[in-house]
C-alpha positions as CSV (number, residue, x, y, z in Angstrom):
1,M,80.9,85.0,79.6
2,A,82.9,84.7,82.9
3,R,86.3,83.1,82.8
4,P,86.7,79.8,84.6
5,V,89.0,79.7,87.6
6,R,92.4,78.2,86.9
7,I,95.1,76.8,89.2
8,G,98.8,77.2,88.6
9,V,101.8,75.8,90.4
10,Q,105.1,77.6,90.5
11,L,107.8,75.0,90.7
12,Q,110.6,77.2,92.0
13,P,113.9,75.9,90.5
14,Q,115.8,76.1,93.8
15,H,117.3,73.6,96.2
16,A,116.9,70.7,93.8
17,P,120.4,69.2,93.3
18,D,119.1,66.8,90.7
19,Y,116.9,68.1,87.8
20,G,115.0,64.8,88.0
21,L,113.3,66.1,91.1
22,I,111.8,69.0,89.0
23,R,110.9,66.6,86.2
24,D,109.0,64.5,88.6
25,A,107.3,67.5,90.1
26,V,106.1,68.6,86.7
27,L,104.7,65.1,86.0
28,R,102.9,65.0,89.4
29,A,101.5,68.5,88.9
30,E,100.0,67.7,85.5
31,D,98.6,64.4,86.7
32,A,97.0,66.2,89.7
33,G,95.1,68.5,87.3
34,V,96.8,71.9,87.4
35,D,96.1,74.3,84.6
36,I,99.5,76.0,84.4
37,V,103.0,75.0,85.4
38,F,105.2,78.1,86.1
39,N,108.8,78.4,87.2
40,W,110.7,81.6,87.9
41,D,113.6,83.5,86.4
42,H,116.3,83.9,89.0
43,F,119.9,82.6,89.1
44,Y,120.1,82.0,92.9
45,P,117.6,80.8,95.5
46,L,115.3,83.5,97.0
47,Y,115.1,81.8,100.4
48,G,117.0,79.1,102.3
49,D,120.7,78.7,101.5
50,P,121.4,81.8,99.2
51,D,124.1,79.8,97.4
52,G,122.0,76.6,97.2
53,A,121.3,74.5,94.1
54,H,119.5,76.4,91.3
55,F,118.6,75.9,87.6
56,E,118.0,78.4,84.8
57,C,114.5,79.3,83.7
58,W,114.1,79.2,79.9
59,T,116.1,76.0,79.1
60,M,113.8,74.4,81.7
61,L,110.7,75.7,80.0
62,G,111.8,74.0,76.8
63,A,112.1,70.7,78.8
64,I,108.7,71.2,80.4
65,A,107.1,71.9,77.1
66,E,108.4,68.6,75.7
67,Q,107.5,66.7,78.8
68,T,103.9,67.8,79.2
69,E,100.8,67.4,77.1
70,R,98.0,69.6,78.5
71,V,99.1,72.3,80.9
72,E,100.1,75.8,79.9
73,L,103.5,76.8,81.0
74,G,105.7,79.9,81.5
75,A,107.9,81.9,83.9
76,L,106.4,83.8,86.8
77,V,108.1,85.9,85.7
78,T,111.0,86.5,83.3
79,G,113.5,89.1,84.4
80,G,113.0,91.9,81.8
81,G,116.6,92.9,81.6
82,Y,118.2,89.5,81.5
83,R,118.0,88.8,77.8
84,N,118.0,90.7,74.5
85,P,114.2,91.2,73.9
86,D,114.3,90.1,70.3
87,L,116.1,86.9,71.3
88,L,113.5,86.4,74.1
89,A,110.7,86.7,71.6
90,D,112.3,84.1,69.5
91,M,112.9,81.8,72.5
92,A,109.2,82.3,73.4
93,R,108.1,81.4,69.9
94,T,110.3,78.3,69.9
95,V,108.9,77.1,73.3
96,D,105.4,77.9,72.0
97,H,106.0,75.5,69.1
98,I,107.6,72.8,71.2
99,S,104.5,72.9,73.5
100,G,102.0,73.0,70.6
101,G,100.8,76.5,71.6
102,R,100.7,76.4,75.4
103,L,103.3,79.0,76.4
104,I,102.5,82.1,78.5
105,L,105.2,84.8,78.2
106,G,105.5,86.1,81.8
107,I,107.7,89.1,82.2
108,G,108.5,91.8,84.8
109,A,110.9,94.6,85.5
110,G,113.2,92.5,87.8
111,W,114.1,93.2,91.4
112,F,116.6,90.7,92.8
113,Q,119.9,92.6,92.9
114,K,122.1,89.5,93.4
115,D,121.0,88.2,90.0
116,Y,122.2,91.5,88.4
117,D,125.4,91.8,90.3
118,E,126.5,88.2,89.8
119,Y,125.6,88.0,86.1
120,G,126.9,91.4,85.1
121,Y,123.6,93.3,84.5
122,E,123.2,96.9,85.4
123,F,120.7,97.0,88.4
124,G,119.8,100.7,88.1
125,T,116.7,101.8,89.9
126,A,113.1,100.7,89.9
127,G,112.4,103.5,87.5
128,T,115.1,102.6,85.0
129,R,114.2,98.9,85.1
130,L,110.5,99.8,84.3
131,D,111.6,102.1,81.5
132,L,113.7,99.2,80.1
133,L,110.7,96.8,80.4
134,K,108.6,99.2,78.3
135,E,111.3,99.3,75.6
136,Y,111.6,95.5,75.7
137,L,107.8,94.9,75.5
138,E,107.7,97.1,72.4
139,R,110.6,95.1,70.8
140,I,109.1,91.8,71.8
141,D,105.8,92.8,70.2
142,R,107.5,93.8,67.0
143,R,109.7,90.7,66.8
144,L,106.9,88.2,67.4
145,K,105.1,89.7,64.4
146,K,108.2,89.2,62.2
147,L,109.2,85.6,63.1
148,N,109.0,82.8,60.6
149,P,107.3,80.5,61.4
150,Q,104.8,82.5,63.4
151,P,103.9,81.4,66.9
152,V,101.3,78.7,67.1
153,R,98.9,81.1,68.8
154,D,99.0,84.7,69.9
155,I,101.3,84.2,72.9
156,P,99.6,85.6,76.0
157,I,101.7,88.2,77.8
158,L,101.6,88.0,81.6
159,I,103.0,91.1,83.3
160,G,103.9,90.9,86.9
161,G,103.9,93.8,89.3
162,G,101.7,96.4,90.9
163,G,103.2,99.8,90.2
164,E,100.3,102.1,89.6
165,K,101.8,104.6,87.2
166,K,104.2,102.6,85.0
167,T,103.5,98.8,85.5
168,L,99.7,99.0,85.2
169,R,100.0,101.2,82.2
170,L,102.2,98.5,80.6
171,V,99.6,95.9,81.5
172,A,96.9,98.0,79.8
173,E,99.1,98.4,76.7
174,Y,100.6,95.0,76.3
175,G,99.2,92.5,78.9
176,D,96.8,89.7,78.5
177,I,97.3,88.6,82.2
178,W,98.2,90.8,85.2
179,H,99.9,89.0,88.1
180,T,100.0,90.7,91.4
181,F,100.7,89.7,95.0
182,A,97.9,92.1,96.2
183,K,95.5,91.3,98.9
184,L,91.7,91.8,98.4
185,D,91.5,95.5,99.1
186,V,94.6,96.4,97.1
187,L,93.4,94.2,94.2
188,E,90.1,96.1,94.1
189,R,91.8,99.5,94.2
190,K,94.5,98.7,91.7
191,S,91.9,97.1,89.3
192,K,90.2,100.5,89.2
193,I,93.5,102.2,88.4
194,L,94.2,99.5,85.7
195,A,90.7,100.3,84.2
196,E,91.7,104.0,84.0
197,H,94.9,103.1,82.1
198,C,92.9,100.8,79.8
199,A,90.5,103.6,79.0
200,A,93.4,105.9,78.2
201,V,94.9,103.4,75.6
202,G,91.6,102.0,74.3
203,T,91.8,98.5,75.9
204,D,88.9,96.6,77.4
205,P,89.9,96.0,81.0
206,E,87.7,92.8,81.0
207,R,90.1,91.3,78.5
208,I,92.9,91.3,81.0
209,E,93.0,88.2,83.3
210,R,93.8,88.8,86.9
211,S,96.3,86.4,88.5
212,V,97.2,86.2,92.2
213,D,98.8,83.8,94.7
214,W,96.7,81.1,96.2
215,P,95.2,82.5,99.4
216,G,93.5,79.3,100.7
217,A,90.0,78.0,99.9
218,D,88.4,80.3,102.5
219,Q,89.6,83.6,100.9
220,A,89.6,82.6,97.2
221,P,85.9,83.3,96.6
222,A,86.2,87.0,97.6
223,L,89.2,87.4,95.2
224,V,87.2,85.8,92.4
225,A,84.4,88.4,93.1
226,A,87.1,91.1,92.8
227,G,88.1,89.7,89.4
228,A,90.9,87.2,90.1
229,T,90.6,84.0,88.1
230,T,94.1,82.5,88.2
231,F,95.6,81.3,91.5
232,T,99.1,79.9,91.8
233,V,100.7,77.9,94.6
234,G,104.5,78.2,95.0
235,T,106.6,75.2,96.1
236,G,110.4,74.6,96.1
237,G,112.9,71.8,96.2
238,P,114.0,69.4,97.1
239,D,110.6,67.9,98.0
240,Y,108.2,69.9,95.9
241,D,105.2,69.4,98.2
242,L,102.0,69.6,96.2
243,S,99.5,69.3,99.0
244,Q,98.4,72.9,98.7
245,V,98.1,72.5,95.0
246,V,95.8,69.5,95.5
247,E,93.7,71.6,97.9
248,A,93.4,74.4,95.3
249,I,92.5,71.9,92.5
250,R,89.7,70.4,94.7
251,W,88.4,73.9,95.4
252,R,88.5,74.8,91.7
253,D,86.6,71.7,90.7
254,E,83.9,72.6,93.2
255,F,83.8,76.2,92.0
256,N,83.9,75.2,88.3
257,P,81.7,72.1,88.3
258,E,82.3,71.7,84.6
259,S,86.0,71.2,85.1
260,V,87.3,67.9,83.8
261,T,91.1,68.3,84.4
262,G,91.0,67.6,88.1
263,I,91.5,64.1,89.4
264,A,89.2,62.9,92.3
């Protein structure tokens, strides 16, 4: 059975001097009919004033879990080296319980050097960060199985990135969702590589959901044909403009006529 198309919004926690602006954006997004509310895991803005207002990811996820009723939520994505992985697993389990089983644990190798330098983490190389991510995913998997109480559900693991040798192998081994910024031709090619990794570790590649950025209603059908079923619109503060989110939701509801979450 084909997966229904889902729409996410990434409410980037930057340039919002008052957290109330983010709280309001979460409410507006859920009311509009999004399926997933994401934030991101950085300590400084990625664009605009590099020292502008910014809030931390995981404390915010706890607040979003308490505030919302229907949407799934998570980070797109957690910086793999920013927290002890056993602690991160416990944090994820706790937010999963707060939300009643709606958390997606998004994680990646990390890339924004300013975060590392300013907060005292070792930046290393892309290779060392991916090796650390592999170790952390193993530890997260073990810790989630030990926690008491257990998570409400088997927390979906979203892995972000497109590295063909290491990242896609980790997706095959640990991922439930693969998020990539790839365009159509790259998505098609890397999906074949992911399938090869899945065959090597005994995973059904159809089990792994494909997640991409929202490309617009004209390009989305081709990406669905290539396997993508989750589309996310990013928006930042202070205004948190949801106009593209509403466009994406309308397209989803036409594409999935059985959808009942959208609001006309």
